[in-house]
N, C-alpha and C positions, 0 to 999 in steps of 0.2 A: 233354961236348962236346954230344952230342943233346941235353942237357937245354937248353943254352944257346939253341941252333939251334931249338928248340921255344918257348922264350921270346919269342925274337926275334920269331918268324912270329907269335905271339899279337899282339906289340904292333903290329908293321905291320896287323894285320887290324881291332884296334880303331882304330886311326888311320885307316884307308881307311873305315872304317865312320862314325867322327865327320867326315870331308870329306864323305862322299856325304849324311848328314845335314844338314850347315851347306848344301849347294848345293841341296838341295831347299827349306831356308826360303829363301832368298836368290831362289831361282825364284818361290814362291809371294808373297814380299812384290812382287817387280816384277809380277807378275800382278796383285796387287790394286790396285796404283799406276797400272797401264795401266787398269783398268775405272773407277777413280776420276776420274783425268784425262778418259777420255771423258764420264762424267756430267758433270763440270764443265764441259768444253767446250759439251756441249748447253745446258747449263742457261745458261751465257753468252750464248751465241746467241739463247737464249726471251729474256733479260732485253733482249737490243740490240735484238731485233724489237717486243717491246713499249714500248720507249724511243721509236723511231722512229714508231710510232704515235701513240702520245701526244702527240709534238711535232706531229704531222700535224692533231690536234682545234685548234679555237680557244679561246682562255682564256674562262674562266667568271668571270665577276663574282662578288667577294667581299663587294660591297655588300649590305647588309642590306635586301630589298626593299621594306619600309617606308620606308627613306629614301632610297629612289632614284626617281628619274623615268624614264619610260620612254626616254628617249633617252640614258641611262646603260647599257642591257639592250640585248645583241647582237639586233641584227636583220639584218645582214648581215657576211660576213667582211670585215675593212677592215685595212688596213697603215698603222699611222700612223707620220707623219715623225719623226724626235727632234724634243722640243721646242725652239724656238730658245732661246738664252741671253737673261735678261731684260736689257732697256735701261731699265728704268724710271729716272726721277730721283729716288733717294730715298736719305737720308742719316738712321741711326740712327732710321729709322722714319717720319721724315717726307720726304715726298714731294710735288715738283711735278708738276702735270697739267693737263690743259686739252685744248681742242678748238676748230677753227676750221674754218669751214663758210660756201663762198661760190659761185656760180654765176650761172646765167642764166635767168630766166623772163618766159612772158608769160602777160598776162592779156586777155580778150576784154573786160572791164570790170573796170577798176581804178583805180586812184590813183596821184598821184606816189610816189615811194619817199620814207620817212619817216626820217631819220637818226639817230632816237630808239627808236621803238619797237621791241620784242624781236621782233616779228615785223613787218619794215619794209614789206612791201608787203600788199595787199587779195588774200593767197591765199582766203580765205574770201571769198563775195561779203559786202561791206559798206555800211553806210548812203550812205558817201561813193564807192562804186564807181560806176566812170563811162564814160569811153572806153578804148580798148585800152591797154594797157602793155607795153613790150618791154625788157629792158635788165638791171643788176644786180639778183641775186636773193639777199641776204644770208640766212645763217640757214634755209635751205631745211631739208635731211635732220634740222638739230639746231640748238640753240644755242651760238654761239660763248661760250668762258668761259675763265678762266684762274683756279686753285685751287690750293690748300696744304692738304694734309692729313697727319694724324699718328695713330701708335698705339705707345704706349710701354708698357713693362710698367714696373709701379710697385710691384709686390709678386706672389706667388707666383699666377699665373692669374689675375691683376688687372691691367687695362690704362686709360691716360688715352688720349681718343679727341678730335680737333679736326677742324674743316673748316672753310676760309676759302673763297668760291667770289665770282668777279666775271664778270658776262654782260655781252658787249659786242656792237657791228655792228662785223663787220670790213671794211665798204664804208667805213665813216666813223669808225671808232675810237673811238667814242663810246660810254659805259657804257649799258647797257639803261636806257631811262629812259621808261616807258610813261605816267606821269602828264605828264611834262614833254613828251612828245608830244602830248597833251589839249592842256595850256596853250599850245603854241605855235601851237594853231590857234583861239584864244580870239576871237571877234569876226567870224571870217570866214563868207562863205557856204559853204554844204555845196559847192557847185560848185568853189570856192578851195581847200579843203584838200588837205593830203597823207594818205597813209596812216597818221593816227594810231591807236593803238588802247591802250585801259587794259589796266593790269598790276600786279602785284606787285612789280616792280622799279621803283624810281623815282630811278634814279639814286645809291643807295646806295653806298658804297665796296665792302662785300660785299652785293652784291644778290643774287646766289643763294643763298648760305648764311654763317652767320656763328655759328657752335657749338661747345660741348666737353662732355665728359662723361666718366663712367666705364664700364666694359665687362667684364663675366665671361663666359665661355662656360657656367656654370651659374646663375647669379642674372640674367642679362641686363644690358641698355645703358639708363642714364639720361643725358639729355644736356639742354641748357639753351642757349637764345640764340634766332637767328633760323634757323629750319629749315621746310622746306616740310610742309604739313597732311597729315594720313594719307589724306584725300581725293584730293589729289594723287599722293602715293606709289601710289595704287591704280588711277588712270588712266594714270599711265605705265608701270607693270608689266603693264598686261592691253591695252594699245595694240597691234591686230596690227600697226602700221607703227613702232613703238619711239619714237613722239612725234614726229615731223618737223611745225614749223611751216607748212610749205605744202601738206602733204596729210593733215593730220589735225585734225579738229575739234575732239576732245578739248583737243588742246595749245594751238591756234590760238585758241580761242574761251574758255578760259580758266575759266570758269564751271564748269564738271565739276570740274576740278582744287581748285578755292575753295570749293566747297559753296553755288554759288550766285554768286559774285560773284568776278572773277580776283583781286581785292587781296587776297584772302585766301588764295592759292594757297602763299602763304609766310607763315609766322605771325612776329610778334614778341613780344617780353617771353615764349617759350614754355618749355614743358618738358615731354619726352616721356620714356615708358618702354617699352621692348620685352623681351619674353623668350619662348624657345622652350620648350616641353615635347615632346620627341618629335616626332612630326610637325606638331603644332598651334604655331600662333605668336600671342600675345597684345600688343596695344598700347595704349595711352591715350596722350593729349596735351592740352593744354591752352595757351591764349593768356590772358595775363591784362592786362585793361585799362589803358588812360593814364591812366585818370579823367578828370574835367571834359568839356568839350566838345569830345571827341576821337572819331575815326573809327576808334582802333583798340578794339574792343570785347572784352567776354568771349569764348571759342570753348572749346568741349569735342569732342573727336573719341574714337571708339574702335574698334578694329578687332580682327577674331578671322579665322585663316585656316588652312588647312592644306595640307600637301603629301601625296599619296600614288600610288606609282608615277608615273603621267605625268601625274596629274590635280593642278591646285592652285586653290583657292579662297578668296577672302576676301570679308568683309562688313565694312562700314564705315558707322557711323553717327555724327550730329554735331549741336550747335546753334552757330549763329554770331550774335552780337549786334551792331549797328550796323554792319553790313555796307555797304560803299559801292561804288558804279559810278560812273566819275567820266565826265564830259561837257564840252567847251568852252563856255566862257560867250557869250552872246550878245551881239550889241553893245550892245542895252539894259541888258544886266545888268552891263556892262562900264562902262558909264556910272552905274549906279547903286553901283559899287563907288568910283568916281572922287567922285561927289558926297558919299558918305558918309563919305570921307575916312580910310578905315580899309586902311592899307598890308598888303600880303601879303609875305611871307617871300622865297621862291623863285617865287612865283605863285600864282595862284588859279584853281580850277575849280568848276564845279557837280555836285553830286552827288546821286544817289537813295538813300535809306537804309534797309535792310531788316532784320529780324530771320528768318535761315534756318534751315530745317531738313532735313536731307539723309540720305538713306540710298543705300547703292551695294552692289552684289553683283557680281562678275565670277569668271569663270572661265579658264582655260588649258588644253587637254590636249596633251602632246607625247609624238609617236610617230615614233620614226626621225627621216627629216628633215622631218617636218611637224609644225608647229604652227597649232591651232586656237585662237581666242579667241573670248569674248562678255561682252557687260556690258550694264547698267541702272543707272540712276540717278533718284531722286525726289528734287526738291527742292520745297521749300514756301516761299513769300515770305510777309510780311506786315509791315505797317507798323510802326516799331520802338517798343519799348517806352520809348526812352529817346530819346526827338528831340533832333538836332543843331539847334545855332542858327546864325543866318548874317545876311549883310547887314540883313536887313529887321528882325531882331533888335540891330541896332547891333553885331554882332560879327563873327567868322568861325570856325569850326571846324578843329580841327589835324588833320592827315593825315600817313599815313607820308611820309618822304623830306624832310620840311620845307616840302610844300605844305599850303596852306589851303583850307576849301570854302567858298566865298562864298555859295552859293544852296544850300541844303540841301533835297530835296524829301522831306517825312517821310509822304506821305499819297499815294503814288502808287497804292497798289494801295485800288481800290474796294472789292475782295474777296480772298481768298487766292487769289495766282497758285500755279499748279501746272504745274512744267516738267519732263517725262519726257524722258530720254534712254537711247539702246539703242545698242547696235554689236555687228557681227560680221566676223570676218575670219581670215583664215589666211596664214601664212608658210612657204614652202618652200626648202630650202636645196637647191641646183640642184647645188652642189659646196661643198667646205669654205669656200669665199672667195666664193661668189655667192647672195643670196638674193632671191627674189621673191616680193612680198606684195600682197595686196590687202584692202580693208576697206570697209564699209558703216557710215554713222553716221545718225542719225534724232533730230530733236528734234519733240515734240507740247504746244504749251501752251494750255492753257484759256485761257475768255473771262472777266477778271477786272474788267470795267468794273462801275462802280457800278450796283444794280438800278435807279435812277431813269434812265441813259442807257443800260442794257440790259436793260429789262424781262423778255425772254423768254431772255436768255442764250445766244442765236445769232449772235451777232457773229461774223462769219468774214473780214471781209473787212480789208483794210489800211488802212482809215480811220482806225485807234485802235492804239497798241502793246496795248492792253488785250484786244483782240479776239483769239480764238482762231488759232493759226497753226503752221506746221509746218517743218521745216529739213529736208533730205534731201541726203545726199552721198555720192559713189563715188568710192574713189581706188585707183589701182594704182602701184605703185613697185619700182625693184630695187636691189640695194646691192651691187657689186662690190668687195671689197676687194683691189686688184690688187698692191697692196706693203705692205711692212710699214708700219703706221701711216697707210696713204693709202685713200680710199676714191673709187669714181668712183660716182654715183647719178643717178639719171632717175626720173621720177615725173608724175604728174597727178592733179588734183581736179575733180570736177565738181560744183557746189554750187548749190542753188536753195533759196529761201525763197518763203514766201506767207502771207497773213490777216497777222495783228497784228505777227509776226516780220518783215514787209517792209515796215513802216510807216516813213512819211519819209522812204525811199531816192531817193536820185537817179534811180534806174532806174524807180521807180511815179511819176515827176512827169512833167510835160508833155514833157521833154525827149526822150524816147524813144517817145511813143505819140499823136501826130498830135494835140498840144492837149488831151487828155484827161487827169483828174487821178488820181490815184493811189487814188481812189475805185474806178474802173473798171480799172485795171492793178494786177494784185494779186500777180503774180509776178515775182521776180528770178532772175538766174542768172549765172554764171561760171565758167570753167574757165581750168586755169594751168598747162600744162606746163613742165619746167623740167630741167635738167642742173647737175651742179656736182661739186665735188671737195671732200672733206672732211680736214682732217690732225687726229690725235689724238694724244699724246704723254702 
């Protein structure tokens, strides 16, 4: 009995000891878990604190700085609204697009509105500028057009591209036809003419563009057809005002974009190749001549440019043969055409023919809301190596748009003419929808009269177009994109010409200088404030 009691007591003792050890283990584990929980809680709090700090910092651009513009880099904290959904009129990569521009314009020295010219008013002081004008001002901030363009993948990373574009006057609904506006004024006295102006648009169905080709992100783009010259692309891309007809000399005058003559601002029979290699871009373009007695001559142009941070630059050079500058026929010339019994197809005009050599350089720098622009162009004109024949030779020369050159002046330049152009300006984004911009444009022309008529080379008056001369213009404009697709704009340009660049102008004749001739009245000017609306789609 005693042994049984002792055995039971031993069992109870061991059992109690076992429970005590187990309880001690549980308590230790619980303590360890509490310590781990406290550590995790502290770590979680630290992570949440760091997350809030990072979220408060502005986002950092991941773009390669070499491939970025200064405008892409953060200069201030900005909250960007959600991008609106696209309402482009596209179907399977083919898009309908366009632009309509019209408003009101005043000129202290102007001419009646032309329903055919691309720039239908004398926005820049011109040969027929005369009395004041106030009325409709079409195509002030831009040229109205409608177009169809496309880009479709035809193989892995290889695309077919095309562009068809027709420019027009929204005030009259007429297709842009600069040569037609010249023809419309044949035989009229200068005081009776409207605001005609020569142009590369001559009433063609697709006067702005008609080209197609293939494009690869790696190997570049090859296009062919009717397309803008590289010289035109440069002045468009580096114009501080973005190319308004009313307030940009580069756009209205056309000679800069055409490498000397506005009719070469868009090339027929052309082939163009472009390729980008990192931040550097290359382009070459040629226009092939029609052959025979035609004003569409050979042309060759090349361009090299680059983008680095906020700086963009381009250098363009070229040679254009048989360039044409058209003007109205005089009454005597119309009589000669009639007497020769040589019919015109659409119409006949007079033309100065030249071979032109051009060099351009331009730069743009973007930093935050500011854009700074500058450029220079050197054009050398010589008499053509391939003269064109006209009525005195018993024939007529062909030119673009189906028109004819009845009288071709192949010996206009007594010596080489040199025209130097330069410009500088700035654009400032006041808000994301409001831009203000200003620019200066200048021309300087040498005296290219023949040595016999200008033995000292110092002809500086307006007695001859071959005398040295100058042109200066200052422009200010604003563009407010107040609604989707719609702009309200306003602007003004003051332009002044003197010397040979003012020869034969209405304003240098007797009507504004008390009977004195243009030999003594040497300077002409104009200003043209205007406002309007533009619709883009």
